[in-house]
C-alpha positions as CSV (number, residue, x, y, z in Angstrom):
1,M,-60.4,218.2,146.9
2,K,-61.2,215.2,144.6
3,I,-63.3,212.4,146.0
4,C,-63.8,209.1,144.1
5,V,-66.9,206.8,144.4
6,P,-67.3,203.4,142.7
7,T,-70.5,203.6,140.7
8,N,-72.9,201.6,138.7
9,G,-73.2,203.8,135.6
10,S,-72.5,207.2,134.2
11,D,-75.1,209.5,135.9
12,G,-72.6,211.5,137.9
13,M,-73.8,212.8,141.3
14,N,-77.1,211.0,140.8
15,D,-75.5,207.6,140.1
16,T,-75.6,204.9,142.8
17,V,-72.7,203.6,144.8
18,C,-71.6,200.2,143.6
19,E,-71.6,197.5,146.3
20,H,-68.5,195.8,145.0
21,F,-65.6,198.2,144.8
22,G,-63.3,196.3,142.5
23,R,-66.0,195.3,140.0
24,A,-67.7,198.7,139.8
25,P,-68.4,199.5,136.2
26,T,-67.4,203.1,136.7
27,F,-65.6,205.5,139.1
28,T,-67.1,208.9,139.6
29,V,-64.6,211.6,140.6
30,V,-66.1,214.7,142.2
31,D,-64.1,218.0,142.6
32,T,-65.6,219.5,145.7
33,E,-64.4,223.0,144.8
34,S,-65.9,223.2,141.3
35,G,-68.7,220.6,141.8
36,N,-67.7,218.9,138.6
37,A,-68.2,215.1,138.4
38,N,-66.1,213.1,136.0
39,V,-67.2,209.5,135.3
40,L,-64.4,207.1,134.3
41,P,-64.8,203.5,133.1
42,N,-63.2,200.9,135.4
43,T,-60.3,199.7,133.2
44,S,-58.6,197.6,135.8
45,E,-57.8,193.9,135.5
46,H,-61.1,193.1,137.4
47,M,-62.8,194.3,134.2
48,G,-60.5,192.7,131.7
49,G,-58.0,195.6,131.6
50,V,-54.7,196.1,133.3
51,G,-53.7,197.3,136.8
52,K,-55.6,197.5,140.0
53,P,-58.4,199.9,140.8
54,P,-56.4,201.9,143.4
55,E,-53.7,202.5,140.7
56,Q,-56.4,203.8,138.3
57,I,-57.9,206.0,141.0
58,A,-54.6,207.4,142.2
59,G,-54.1,208.6,138.6
60,T,-57.2,210.9,138.9
61,G,-55.6,212.9,141.8
62,A,-58.3,211.7,144.2
63,E,-57.5,212.3,147.9
64,V,-60.5,210.4,149.3
65,M,-62.3,207.2,148.2
66,I,-65.8,206.7,149.5
67,C,-67.3,203.2,149.1
68,A,-69.5,200.5,150.6
69,G,-66.6,198.3,151.5
70,L,-63.4,196.8,150.1
71,G,-60.8,194.2,150.8
72,P,-57.6,194.5,152.8
73,S,-55.3,194.5,149.7
74,A,-57.1,197.5,148.3
75,V,-56.9,199.3,151.7
76,R,-53.1,198.7,151.7
77,M,-52.8,200.0,148.1
78,F,-54.8,203.2,148.9
79,E,-52.7,203.8,152.0
80,S,-49.5,203.5,149.8
81,Y,-50.9,206.2,147.5
82,G,-51.9,208.5,150.4
83,I,-55.6,208.2,149.6
84,R,-57.9,208.0,152.6
85,V,-60.8,205.5,152.3
86,Y,-64.2,205.6,154.0
87,I,-66.6,202.8,154.1
88,G,-70.4,202.4,154.7
89,A,-71.6,204.5,151.7
90,S,-74.8,203.8,150.0
91,G,-77.4,205.5,147.8
92,S,-76.4,208.2,145.4
93,V,-72.9,209.7,145.0
94,K,-74.3,212.9,146.4
95,N,-75.7,211.0,149.4
96,A,-72.4,209.2,150.0
97,I,-70.4,212.5,149.9
98,D,-73.0,214.1,152.3
99,L,-72.6,211.2,154.7
100,W,-68.8,211.6,154.5
101,K,-69.0,215.4,155.1
102,A,-71.2,214.7,158.1
103,G,-68.6,212.3,159.6
104,K,-71.0,209.3,159.3
105,L,-68.7,207.0,157.4
106,M,-65.9,204.9,159.0
107,E,-62.3,205.2,157.8
108,A,-61.2,201.8,156.3
109,T,-58.6,199.8,158.1
110,Q,-57.2,196.3,157.9
111,E,-59.5,195.3,160.8
112,N,-62.8,196.5,159.1
113,A,-61.9,195.5,155.5
114,C,-64.1,192.8,153.9
115,K,-62.5,189.5,154.8
116,E,-64.0,187.6,151.9
117,H,-62.0,189.8,149.5
118,R,-58.5,188.6,150.5
119,H,-56.7,188.7,147.2
């Protein structure tokens, strides 16, 4: 399974979860079977590129997105791609994945999405 985490840099499993999903400088995609972590730059329109972050992440084959929080539009887009999103992550990528595996993160919904990110 591939899990994606919005990150602040390029340190793979040791990098930190970016607090602002759409403006994360990078996305770290972890293959849970091989343990490989692939760091991709955020090339979405939020960073001067094209497209939305969920579109970019869907292209990686990720099945799960783990983040601190995100807006309702992003939740809808991830749902349309069949990617499950979990919120409440913090610390390192490794810590975020461990929290998810332990069932300590909440699945994102329209009700618990960040309301200040309505765009």
